[in-house]
C-alpha positions as CSV (number, residue, x, y, z in Angstrom):
1,M,162.8,35.5,46.4
2,D,161.5,35.4,50.0
3,K,159.7,32.1,50.6
4,E,157.4,33.7,53.1
5,N,155.7,35.7,50.3
6,K,154.8,32.6,48.4
7,N,152.0,30.2,48.9
8,P,152.6,26.4,49.1
9,E,152.2,26.0,45.4
10,G,154.7,28.7,44.7
11,Q,152.1,31.4,43.8
12,Q,151.8,34.9,45.0
13,P,149.5,35.2,48.1
14,L,146.1,36.8,47.6
15,S,145.6,40.3,48.7
16,E,143.2,41.1,51.5
17,T,140.7,42.6,49.0
18,Q,141.0,39.6,46.7
19,T,140.5,37.2,49.6
20,N,137.3,38.9,50.8
21,Q,135.8,39.3,47.4
22,P,134.4,35.7,47.0
23,I,132.7,36.0,50.4
24,V,131.0,39.2,49.5
25,N,129.8,37.7,46.2
26,S,128.5,34.7,48.0
27,Q,126.5,36.8,50.4
28,E,125.0,38.8,47.5
29,Y,124.2,35.6,45.7
30,V,122.4,34.1,48.7
31,Q,120.4,37.3,49.2
32,Q,119.5,37.7,45.6
33,N,118.5,34.0,45.4
34,S,116.3,34.4,48.5
35,I,114.5,37.4,46.9
36,N,114.0,35.4,43.7
37,T,112.7,32.5,45.6
38,T,110.2,34.6,47.5
39,R,109.0,36.2,44.3
40,E,108.6,32.8,42.8
41,I,106.6,31.5,45.7
42,N,104.4,34.6,45.7
43,H,103.8,34.2,42.0
44,Q,103.0,30.6,42.4
45,S,100.6,31.4,45.3
46,I,98.7,33.9,43.2
47,N,98.2,31.4,40.4
48,T,97.6,28.2,42.5
49,P,94.4,26.2,41.6
50,S,93.1,27.0,45.1
51,S,93.3,30.8,44.5
52,I,91.6,30.5,41.1
53,L,88.9,28.3,42.7
54,A,88.3,30.9,45.3
55,I,87.7,33.6,42.7
56,V,85.4,31.3,40.7
57,G,83.5,30.5,43.8
58,F,83.1,34.2,44.7
59,I,81.7,34.9,41.2
60,F,79.3,31.9,41.3
61,A,78.1,33.0,44.8
62,I,76.6,36.1,43.1
63,L,75.3,34.4,40.0
64,L,74.3,30.9,41.3
65,P,74.5,31.1,45.1
66,P,74.2,27.4,46.0
67,I,77.0,26.4,43.5
68,G,79.1,29.4,44.6
69,F,78.8,28.3,48.3
70,I,80.0,24.8,47.5
71,I,82.9,25.9,45.3
72,S,84.0,28.5,47.9
73,S,83.9,26.0,50.7
74,I,86.1,23.6,48.7
75,A,88.5,26.4,47.9
76,L,88.8,27.4,51.5
77,M,89.7,23.9,52.6
78,K,92.4,23.7,49.9
79,I,93.8,27.1,50.7
80,N,94.1,26.2,54.4
81,N,95.9,23.0,53.5
82,N,98.3,24.5,50.9
83,K,98.6,27.9,52.7
84,A,97.8,29.6,49.4
85,R,96.3,33.0,48.8
86,G,92.7,33.8,48.0
87,K,91.3,33.1,51.5
88,G,89.3,36.4,51.5
89,F,87.6,35.5,48.2
90,A,86.7,32.1,49.5
91,I,85.2,33.4,52.8
92,A,83.3,36.1,50.9
93,G,81.9,33.5,48.5
94,I,80.8,31.3,51.4
95,V,79.0,34.2,53.2
96,I,77.3,35.6,50.1
97,G,76.4,32.1,48.8
98,A,74.9,31.2,52.1
99,V,72.9,34.4,52.6
100,F,71.5,34.4,49.0
101,T,70.7,30.7,49.2
102,I,68.8,31.0,52.5
103,T,66.9,34.0,51.2
104,A,65.9,32.2,48.0
105,L,64.8,29.1,49.9
106,S,62.8,31.2,52.3
107,I,60.9,32.9,49.5
108,L,60.2,29.6,47.8
109,L,59.0,28.1,51.1
110,V,56.6,31.0,51.7
111,S,55.4,31.0,48.1
112,S,54.7,27.2,48.2
113,I,52.8,27.6,51.5
114,R,50.7,30.5,50.0
115,A,50.1,28.5,46.9
116,G,48.9,25.5,49.0
117,N,46.3,27.7,50.6
118,S,43.8,28.3,47.8
119,N,41.6,31.4,47.8
120,Q,38.3,30.2,49.3
121,A,36.6,33.4,48.4
122,Q,37.4,32.8,44.7
123,T,36.1,29.2,45.0
124,E,32.8,30.3,46.5
125,L,32.4,33.1,44.1
126,K,32.8,30.8,41.1
127,P,29.1,29.9,40.5
128,I,27.9,33.5,40.4
129,A,30.9,34.4,38.2
130,N,30.1,31.6,35.8
131,K,26.5,32.9,35.7
132,I,27.6,36.4,34.7
133,Q,29.7,34.9,32.0
134,Q,26.8,32.9,30.7
135,L,24.8,36.2,30.5
136,G,27.6,37.5,28.2
137,G,30.0,39.0,30.7
138,Q,33.6,39.4,29.6
139,I,36.2,39.4,32.3
140,I,38.3,42.6,32.4
141,C,40.5,41.7,35.3
142,E,40.4,39.9,38.6
143,D,42.2,40.3,42.0
144,G,42.0,38.7,45.4
145,D,43.8,37.3,48.4
146,N,43.5,34.0,50.3
147,G,44.1,35.6,53.7
148,H,47.5,33.8,54.1
149,S,49.7,36.2,52.3
150,L,52.9,38.0,53.6
151,S,50.8,41.2,54.1
152,D,48.7,41.9,57.2
153,N,45.5,40.9,55.4
154,T,43.8,37.9,56.9
155,T,40.5,38.2,55.1
156,P,40.0,36.0,52.0
157,W,38.4,38.1,49.2
158,D,38.0,38.1,45.4
159,T,36.9,40.8,43.0
160,I,36.1,40.4,39.3
161,Y,35.4,43.2,36.8
162,Y,33.2,42.4,33.8
163,S,32.2,44.2,30.7
164,I,28.7,43.2,29.6
165,K,25.9,44.3,27.2
166,D,23.0,45.8,29.1
167,T,19.6,44.1,29.0
168,N,16.3,44.9,30.7
169,S,16.5,41.6,32.6
170,L,20.2,41.7,33.5
171,T,19.8,43.0,37.1
172,N,16.9,40.6,38.0
173,E,18.7,37.6,36.6
174,I,21.8,38.3,38.7
175,K,19.7,38.9,41.8
176,N,17.7,35.7,41.3
177,Y,20.7,33.6,40.8
178,S,22.5,35.1,43.8
179,S,19.4,34.3,45.9
180,S,19.7,30.7,44.9
181,Q,23.3,30.7,46.2
182,G,22.1,32.1,49.6
183,Y,22.6,35.8,49.0
184,Q,19.5,38.0,49.2
185,L,20.7,41.2,47.4
186,T,19.4,44.6,48.6
187,P,20.5,48.1,47.8
188,D,24.0,48.8,49.2
189,T,23.1,52.1,51.0
190,S,26.6,52.4,52.4
191,L,28.2,52.4,49.0
192,I,25.5,54.6,47.5
193,N,26.1,57.3,50.2
194,Q,29.8,57.0,49.6
195,L,29.4,57.4,45.9
196,K,27.0,60.3,46.3
197,G,29.7,62.1,48.2
198,I,31.8,62.2,45.0
199,S,31.1,65.2,42.8
200,Y,29.2,64.4,39.6
201,V,27.3,66.2,36.9
202,N,24.0,65.1,35.5
203,G,24.3,61.6,37.0
204,T,27.8,60.9,35.8
205,T,31.1,61.5,37.4
206,K,33.6,64.1,36.3
207,L,36.5,63.0,34.3
208,N,38.9,63.4,37.2
209,D,36.8,61.2,39.6
210,S,37.4,57.5,39.8
211,E,33.7,56.5,40.4
212,G,30.5,58.3,41.2
213,F,26.8,57.6,41.8
214,S,24.6,57.0,38.8
215,S,20.8,56.7,39.2
216,T,20.7,54.1,36.4
217,S,23.3,51.8,38.2
218,N,22.5,49.1,40.7
219,Y,24.5,48.8,43.8
220,L,23.7,45.6,45.6
221,V,24.9,43.7,48.7
222,G,23.9,40.4,50.4
223,N,25.2,38.5,53.4
224,N,25.3,34.8,54.0
225,N,26.4,34.1,57.6
226,D,29.6,36.1,57.8
227,K,30.2,36.2,54.1
228,S,29.5,39.4,52.2
229,L,28.7,39.6,48.5
230,T,28.6,42.9,46.7
231,I,27.6,43.4,43.1
232,S,27.7,46.8,41.3
233,I,26.1,47.0,37.8
234,N,27.5,50.3,36.7
235,R,25.8,52.4,34.0
236,N,26.6,56.0,32.8
237,T,29.6,56.3,35.2
238,F,33.3,55.9,35.4
239,V,34.7,52.8,37.2
240,K,38.3,52.6,38.5
241,L,39.8,49.1,38.0
242,N,41.6,48.0,41.1
243,C,42.9,44.8,39.7
244,G,45.6,43.4,37.5
245,V,49.0,44.9,36.7
246,K,48.2,46.3,33.2
247,N,44.8,47.6,34.1
248,Y,45.3,48.7,37.8
249,G,44.1,52.3,38.3
250,Q,42.7,52.6,34.8
251,K,39.3,54.3,34.5
252,M,36.6,52.8,32.2
253,Y,33.3,54.3,31.2
254,A,30.2,52.3,31.6
255,S,27.5,53.5,29.1
256,N,23.9,52.6,28.8
257,N,24.6,49.8,26.4
258,N,27.8,48.5,27.8
259,D,27.8,48.0,31.6
260,I,30.6,47.3,33.9
261,I,29.9,44.8,36.7
262,V,32.0,44.6,39.8
263,L,31.5,41.3,41.6
264,S,33.2,40.9,45.0
265,L,33.0,38.4,47.8
266,M,34.6,38.8,51.3
267,L,34.9,35.9,53.8
268,P,35.6,35.9,57.5
269,S,39.2,36.3,58.7
270,T,41.4,33.3,58.6
271,K,42.7,34.1,62.1
272,Q,39.6,34.3,64.2
Protein backbone atom coordinates (compact mmCIF):
# COMPACT_ATOMS: atom_id res chain seq x y z
CA MET A 1 0.00 0.00 0.00
CA ASP A 2 1.05 3.53 -0.72
CA LYS A 3 1.91 5.31 2.54
CA GLU A 4 0.71 8.64 1.12
CA ASN A 5 -2.92 7.40 1.15
CA LYS A 6 -2.80 6.62 4.85
CA ASN A 7 -3.15 8.94 7.80
CA PRO A 8 -0.57 8.91 10.62
CA GLU A 9 -2.54 6.30 12.50
CA GLY A 10 -2.70 4.08 9.51
CA GLN A 11 -6.30 4.85 8.61
CA GLN A 12 -7.76 5.82 5.29
CA PRO A 13 -7.94 9.63 4.85
CA LEU A 14 -11.39 11.28 5.01
CA SER A 15 -12.98 12.26 1.78
CA GLU A 16 -13.68 15.92 1.05
CA THR A 17 -17.40 15.44 1.68
CA GLN A 18 -16.76 13.66 4.97
CA THR A 19 -14.29 16.31 6.04
CA ASN A 20 -16.76 19.19 5.51
CA GLN A 21 -19.76 17.42 7.03
CA PRO A 22 -19.00 18.16 10.71
CA ILE A 23 -18.50 21.85 9.85
CA VAL A 24 -21.91 22.05 8.18
CA ASN A 25 -23.54 20.29 11.11
CA SER A 26 -21.85 22.68 13.51
CA GLN A 27 -23.16 25.73 11.66
CA GLU A 28 -26.69 24.32 11.61
CA TYR A 29 -26.45 23.56 15.30
CA VAL A 30 -25.37 27.11 16.14
CA GLN A 31 -28.14 28.59 13.99
CA GLN A 32 -30.80 26.33 15.45
CA ASN A 33 -29.58 26.98 18.97
CA SER A 34 -29.73 30.73 18.33
CA ILE A 35 -33.35 30.45 17.15
CA ASN A 36 -34.29 28.38 20.17
CA THR A 37 -32.59 30.82 22.48
CA THR A 38 -34.46 33.77 20.89
CA ARG A 39 -37.76 31.95 21.27
CA GLU A 40 -36.90 31.16 24.86
CA ILE A 41 -36.10 34.82 25.58
CA ASN A 42 -39.28 36.03 23.88
CA HIS A 43 -41.33 33.47 25.78
CA GLN A 44 -39.77 34.53 29.05
CA SER A 45 -40.28 38.24 28.22
CA ILE A 46 -43.97 37.72 27.65
CA ASN A 47 -44.38 35.95 30.96
CA THR A 48 -42.06 38.07 33.10
CA PRO A 49 -43.54 39.52 36.32
CA SER A 50 -43.10 43.03 34.87
CA SER A 51 -45.28 42.21 31.87
CA ILE A 52 -48.00 40.68 34.03
CA LEU A 53 -47.83 43.65 36.39
CA ALA A 54 -48.33 46.01 33.44
CA ILE A 55 -51.48 44.18 32.37
CA VAL A 56 -52.79 44.15 35.94
CA GLY A 57 -52.10 47.89 36.23
CA PHE A 58 -53.95 48.57 32.98
CA ILE A 59 -57.04 46.70 34.21
CA PHE A 60 -57.00 48.44 37.59
CA ALA A 61 -56.59 51.82 35.86
CA ILE A 62 -60.09 51.34 34.46
CA LEU A 63 -61.68 49.80 37.55
CA LEU A 64 -59.79 51.61 40.34
CA PRO A 65 -57.83 54.44 38.67
CA PRO A 66 -55.59 55.49 41.62
CA ILE A 67 -54.46 51.90 42.26
CA GLY A 68 -54.06 51.26 38.54
CA PHE A 69 -51.88 54.37 38.21
CA ILE A 70 -49.55 53.19 40.99
CA ILE A 71 -49.27 49.61 39.71
CA SER A 72 -48.66 50.78 36.13
CA SER A 73 -45.93 53.18 37.29
CA ILE A 74 -44.15 50.38 39.17
CA ALA A 75 -44.50 48.07 36.19
CA LEU A 76 -42.98 50.67 33.83
CA MET A 77 -39.93 51.11 36.06
CA LYS A 78 -39.37 47.34 36.22
CA ILE A 79 -39.85 46.97 32.48
CA ASN A 80 -37.28 49.69 31.77
CA ASN A 81 -34.78 47.99 34.10
CA ASN A 82 -35.35 44.46 32.80
CA LYS A 83 -36.04 45.38 29.16
CA ALA A 84 -39.16 43.26 29.33
CA ARG A 85 -42.29 43.52 27.25
CA GLY A 86 -45.53 45.21 28.28
CA LYS A 87 -44.39 48.81 28.14
CA GLY A 88 -47.46 49.81 26.12
CA PHE A 89 -49.83 48.43 28.76
CA ALA A 90 -47.88 50.20 31.50
CA ILE A 91 -47.97 53.59 29.75
CA ALA A 92 -51.67 53.21 28.91
CA GLY A 93 -52.40 52.31 32.53
CA ILE A 94 -50.54 55.39 33.76
CA VAL A 95 -52.39 57.74 31.38
CA ILE A 96 -55.85 56.27 32.01
CA GLY A 97 -55.29 56.06 35.75
CA ALA A 98 -54.07 59.67 35.92
CA VAL A 99 -56.94 61.07 33.82
CA PHE A 100 -59.65 59.15 35.71
CA THR A 101 -58.12 60.02 39.08
CA ILE A 102 -57.87 63.73 38.31
CA THR A 103 -61.45 63.77 36.99
CA ALA A 104 -62.79 62.03 40.09
CA LEU A 105 -60.88 64.36 42.41
CA SER A 106 -62.20 67.41 40.53
CA ILE A 107 -65.79 66.22 40.87
CA LEU A 108 -65.31 65.53 44.59
CA LEU A 109 -63.74 68.95 45.09
CA VAL A 110 -66.57 70.79 43.35
CA SER A 111 -69.16 68.72 45.22
CA SER A 112 -67.54 69.47 48.57
CA ILE A 113 -67.40 73.19 47.77
CA ARG A 114 -71.04 73.17 46.74
CA ALA A 115 -72.03 71.22 49.85
CA GLY A 116 -70.14 73.74 51.98
CA ASN A 117 -72.32 76.54 50.57
CA SER A 118 -75.73 75.86 52.07
CA ASN A 119 -78.86 77.12 50.34
CA GLN A 120 -79.64 80.39 52.12
CA ALA A 121 -83.04 80.56 50.42
CA GLN A 122 -84.01 77.23 51.96
CA THR A 123 -82.84 78.44 55.38
CA GLU A 124 -84.83 81.67 55.22
CA LEU A 125 -87.92 79.88 53.90
CA LYS A 126 -87.89 77.40 56.80
CA PRO A 127 -90.14 79.35 59.25
CA ILE A 128 -92.95 79.77 56.70
CA ALA A 129 -92.50 76.18 55.54
CA ASN A 130 -92.84 74.97 59.13
CA LYS A 131 -96.00 77.06 59.55
CA ILE A 132 -97.62 75.44 56.52
CA GLN A 133 -96.76 72.02 57.92
CA GLN A 134 -98.31 73.01 61.25
CA LEU A 135 -101.49 73.86 59.33
CA GLY A 136 -101.52 70.30 57.97
CA GLY A 137 -99.42 70.64 54.82
CA GLN A 138 -97.76 67.49 53.51
CA ILE A 139 -94.62 67.99 51.45
CA ILE A 140 -94.93 66.56 47.94
CA CYS A 141 -91.43 67.50 46.79
CA GLU A 142 -88.84 70.25 47.07
CA ASP A 143 -86.17 71.70 44.81
CA GLY A 144 -83.69 74.56 44.98
CA ASP A 145 -80.24 75.91 44.25
CA ASN A 146 -77.70 77.66 46.47
CA GLY A 147 -76.43 79.86 43.63
CA HIS A 148 -72.99 78.22 43.69
CA SER A 149 -73.68 75.25 41.44
CA LEU A 150 -71.88 74.19 38.27
CA SER A 151 -74.69 75.70 36.18
CA ASP A 152 -74.95 79.37 35.21
CA ASN A 153 -77.45 80.04 38.00
CA THR A 154 -76.18 82.46 40.65
CA THR A 155 -79.54 83.10 42.34
CA PRO A 156 -80.32 81.12 45.52
CA TRP A 157 -83.89 79.82 45.45
CA ASP A 158 -86.05 77.16 47.03
CA THR A 159 -89.49 75.85 46.09
CA ILE A 160 -91.69 73.46 48.07
CA TYR A 161 -94.93 71.81 46.93
CA TYR A 162 -97.52 70.87 49.55
CA SER A 163 -100.77 68.98 49.61
CA ILE A 164 -103.13 70.41 52.27
CA LYS A 165 -106.77 70.22 53.30
CA ASP A 166 -108.58 73.42 52.50
CA THR A 167 -110.09 75.55 55.25
CA ASN A 168 -111.80 78.94 55.28
CA SER A 169 -108.94 80.47 57.25
CA LEU A 170 -106.04 78.87 55.37
CA THR A 171 -105.21 81.84 53.16
CA ASN A 172 -105.42 84.41 55.94
CA GLU A 173 -103.30 82.35 58.32
CA ILE A 174 -100.54 82.03 55.71
CA LYS A 175 -100.74 85.74 54.84
CA ASN A 176 -100.60 86.81 58.49
CA TYR A 177 -97.64 84.59 59.31
CA SER A 178 -95.76 85.71 56.18
CA SER A 179 -96.36 89.31 57.27
CA SER A 180 -94.72 88.56 60.63
CA GLN A 181 -91.67 87.38 58.67
CA GLY A 182 -91.45 90.66 56.74
CA TYR A 183 -93.41 89.71 53.61
CA GLN A 184 -96.63 91.66 52.91
CA LEU A 185 -98.43 89.38 50.48
CA THR A 186 -100.51 90.90 47.68
CA PRO A 187 -102.07 89.40 44.52
CA ASP A 188 -99.38 88.33 42.06
CA THR A 189 -100.78 90.08 38.99
CA SER A 190 -97.88 88.97 36.80
CA LEU A 191 -98.55 85.30 37.52
CA ILE A 192 -102.29 85.75 37.25
CA ASN A 193 -102.00 87.31 33.78
CA GLN A 194 -99.64 84.55 32.75
CA LEU A 195 -102.03 81.84 33.92
CA LYS A 196 -105.00 83.55 32.29
CA GLY A 197 -103.16 83.22 29.00
CA ILE A 198 -103.43 79.44 29.30
CA SER A 199 -106.65 78.04 27.87
CA TYR A 200 -109.08 76.74 30.45
CA VAL A 201 -112.71 75.72 30.68
CA ASN A 202 -115.07 76.76 33.49
CA GLY A 203 -112.26 77.96 35.71
CA THR A 204 -110.15 74.82 35.37
CA THR A 205 -107.36 73.99 32.97
CA LYS A 206 -107.67 71.48 30.20
CA LEU A 207 -106.08 68.10 30.78
CA ASN A 208 -103.22 68.89 28.40
CA ASP A 209 -102.27 72.14 30.20
CA SER A 210 -99.73 72.18 33.03
CA GLU A 211 -101.39 74.94 35.03
CA GLY A 212 -104.12 77.48 34.52
CA PHE A 213 -105.91 80.30 36.28
CA SER A 214 -108.60 79.41 38.77
CA SER A 215 -110.78 82.08 40.37
CA THR A 216 -110.89 80.11 43.62
CA SER A 217 -107.08 80.02 43.90
CA ASN A 218 -104.86 82.58 45.62
CA TYR A 219 -101.72 83.79 43.86
CA LEU A 220 -99.65 85.90 46.25
CA VAL A 221 -96.30 87.66 46.18
CA GLY A 222 -94.35 89.67 48.71
CA ASN A 223 -90.94 91.35 48.75
CA ASN A 224 -88.56 91.96 51.61
CA ASN A 225 -85.67 94.10 50.38
CA ASP A 226 -84.35 92.14 47.38
CA LYS A 227 -85.94 88.86 48.46
CA SER A 228 -89.08 87.69 46.69
CA LEU A 229 -91.61 85.30 48.24
CA THR A 230 -94.39 83.74 46.15
CA ILE A 231 -97.18 81.55 47.48
CA SER A 232 -99.82 79.93 45.28
CA ILE A 233 -102.76 78.23 46.98
CA ASN A 234 -104.19 76.26 44.08
CA ARG A 235 -107.79 75.09 43.97
CA ASN A 236 -109.72 73.53 41.09
CA THR A 237 -106.75 73.46 38.75
CA PHE A 238 -103.87 71.32 37.63
CA VAL A 239 -100.38 72.00 38.98
CA LYS A 240 -97.19 70.82 37.29
CA LEU A 241 -94.57 69.63 39.78
CA ASN A 242 -91.17 71.06 38.85
CA CYS A 243 -89.27 69.27 41.56
CA GLY A 244 -87.85 65.91 42.51
CA VAL A 245 -86.79 63.10 40.22
CA LYS A 246 -89.79 60.84 40.62
CA ASN A 247 -92.37 63.64 40.53
CA TYR A 248 -90.75 66.06 38.07
CA GLY A 249 -93.18 67.08 35.33
CA GLN A 250 -96.06 65.23 36.95
CA LYS A 251 -99.46 66.95 36.94
CA MET A 252 -101.55 66.97 40.09
CA TYR A 253 -105.12 68.17 40.43
CA ALA A 254 -106.04 70.52 43.25
CA SER A 255 -109.69 70.16 44.24
CA ASN A 256 -111.82 72.28 46.55
CA ASN A 257 -111.05 70.09 49.53
CA ASN A 258 -107.42 69.29 48.78
CA ASP A 259 -105.30 72.29 47.83
CA ILE A 260 -101.80 72.34 46.40
CA ILE A 261 -99.56 75.07 47.80
CA VAL A 262 -96.47 76.19 45.91
CA LEU A 263 -94.12 78.03 48.26
CA SER A 264 -91.06 79.69 46.74
CA LEU A 265 -88.38 82.14 47.81
CA MET A 266 -85.76 83.77 45.60
CA LEU A 267 -82.76 85.72 46.96
CA PRO A 268 -80.41 88.19 45.27
CA SER A 269 -77.60 86.87 43.08
CA THR A 270 -74.51 85.58 44.85
CA LYS A 271 -72.29 87.38 42.30
CA GLN A 272 -73.42 90.95 42.63
